[in-house]
C-alpha positions in Angstrom: -1.4 32.8 -7.0 1.6 30.4 -7.0 1.1 27.1 -5.4 3.2 24.4 -3.7 1.7 20.9 -4.1 3.4 18.5 -1.6 3.3 14.7 -1.8 4.0 13.3 1.6 5.7 9.8 2.1 2.3 8.2 2.8 1.0 9.3 -0.6 -1.3 12.1 0.7 -1.1 15.5 -1.1 -1.4 18.9 0.3 -1.7 22.1 -1.7 -0.5 25.3 -0.3 -1.1 28.8 -1.8 1.9 30.9 -1.5 0.8 34.5 -0.6 3.3 36.2 1.6 6.4 37.8 0.4 8.7 35.6 2.7 7.7 32.3 3.8 9.6 30.0 6.0 9.0 26.2 5.9 9.9 23.1 7.9 8.7 20.7 10.4 8.5 23.0 13.5 5.1 24.6 14.3 6.7 28.2 14.2 7.1 28.1 10.5 4.7 29.7 8.2 4.5 26.4 6.1 4.6 23.5 8.4 5.5 20.2 6.8 4.8 17.3 9.2 7.4 14.7 8.0 10.4 13.5 9.9 12.7 13.9 6.8 12.1 17.6 6.8 14.2 19.7 9.1 12.6 21.9 11.7 13.7 25.1 9.9 14.3 23.6 6.4 14.3 26.7 4.2 12.6 29.8 2.8 10.4 31.0 -0.1 11.0 34.7 -1.1 8.8 36.4 -3.7 10.8 38.0 -6.6 9.2 39.3 -9.8 6.1 37.2 -9.4 7.8 33.9 -8.6 9.4 32.5 -5.5 13.1 32.0 -4.8 14.0 28.8 -2.8 16.7 28.8 -0.3 17.8 25.8 1.8 18.9 27.1 5.1 21.2 24.2 6.1 18.7 21.4 6.4 19.8 18.0 7.5 18.4 16.0 4.6 18.9 18.7 2.0 16.7 20.0 -0.9 16.7 19.1 -4.7 15.4 21.2 -7.6 14.6 19.2 -10.8 16.8 16.3 -9.5 19.9 18.4 -8.6 21.1 18.9 -5.0 20.8 22.5 -3.8 23.7 24.3 -2.2 23.0 25.6 1.4 22.2 29.3 1.7 22.0 29.9 -2.2 19.0 31.3 -3.9 17.2 29.3 -6.8 14.5 30.9 -8.7 11.5 28.6 -9.2 9.6 28.3 -12.5 6.3 26.8 -13.3 6.3 23.1 -13.1 9.6 22.8 -11.1 10.0 19.5 -9.2 11.3 19.8 -5.6 12.3 17.4 -3.0 12.5 18.6 0.6 14.0 15.8 2.7 11.9 12.9 1.4 8.8 15.0 0.5 8.1 15.5 -3.2 6.7 18.8 -4.2 5.7 20.6 -7.3 5.7 24.5 -7.9 3.0 26.0 -9.8 3.4 29.6 -10.9 1.1 32.3 -12.3 3.8 33.1 -14.8 3.3 30.3 -17.2 6.4 30.0 -19.4 6.0 28.4 -22.7 9.2 26.5 -22.8 12.3 26.0 -20.6 15.9 25.7 -21.9 17.3 22.3 -21.8 19.7 21.7 -18.9 23.3 21.8 -19.8 25.0 18.4 -19.8 27.9 17.9 -17.5 30.5 15.6 -18.6 31.4 13.1 -16.0 34.9 13.2 -14.7 36.1 9.7 -15.4 39.7 8.7 -14.5 40.9 5.2 -15.1 42.4 3.3 -12.3 46.2 3.2 -12.3 46.2 -0.4 -11.3 43.9 -3.2 -10.4 44.4 -6.4 -8.4 42.3 -9.0 -6.8 42.2 -8.7 -2.9 44.3 -11.2 -1.0 41.4 -11.9 1.2 37.9 -10.5 1.5 38.0 -9.3 5.0 37.5 -5.8 3.9 34.5 -6.7 1.8 32.2 -7.3 4.8 30.3 -4.3 6.3 30.5 -6.1 9.7 33.5 -6.2 11.9 34.7 -9.7 12.9 35.1 -10.3 16.6 38.5 -11.4 17.6 38.6 -14.3 20.1 40.0 -13.2 23.3 42.1 -15.5 25.5 40.5 -15.9 29.0 42.8 -17.6 31.3 40.5 -17.2 34.3 37.7 -18.9 32.4 40.0 -21.7 31.5 41.1 -22.2 35.0 37.5 -22.4 36.2 36.6 -24.9 33.5 39.6 -27.2 34.4 38.8 -26.8 38.1 35.0 -27.8 37.4 36.2 -30.8 35.5 38.5 -32.0 38.2 35.8 -31.5 40.9 33.2 -33.5 38.8 35.8 -36.3 38.2 36.5 -36.4 42.0 32.8 -36.5 42.8 32.4 -39.4 40.4 35.3 -41.2 41.9 34.0 -40.8 45.5 30.5 -41.8 44.4 31.9 -45.0 42.9 33.8 -45.8 46.1 30.8 -45.3 48.2 28.6 -47.5 46.0 31.4 -50.2 46.0 31.2 -50.5 49.9 29.6 -53.4 51.2 27.8 -53.6 54.5 29.6 -55.4 57.4 28.6 -59.1 58.1 
């Protein structure tokens, strides 16, 4: 019987025997296989039995699915083989099949698309290098007026206070 061994983010493992012909999986409780992890979508995908092994389909999950390190396209079928490594959101999983195949073909190597830059120059300033926006200082005439008025009032108070203290009692 095929199995799916899940390794959750906290390190705990769960083993699920895949018995039905069509299995829905995700975080929501109405799925046949409920995976309680915030990175797994509520209705993440499906497993469908085909010739003794299951076919994985990501049904448009938010965080996506990976099969043997490659991102899976949404709504496309991917036949699973014994020992396949899955990633559903941030949950790692291993698929174990009853159909143990002796060896797998090596994956085809894809040449990276490398194009040299047409020109390169040092930036004039590094304002665009910061991920944080700089706040522009706003001119606030009302605030300045209040500040000047406050200073004038304080100076007037000090002047009146010195005059009062300079007064002498009549003789």
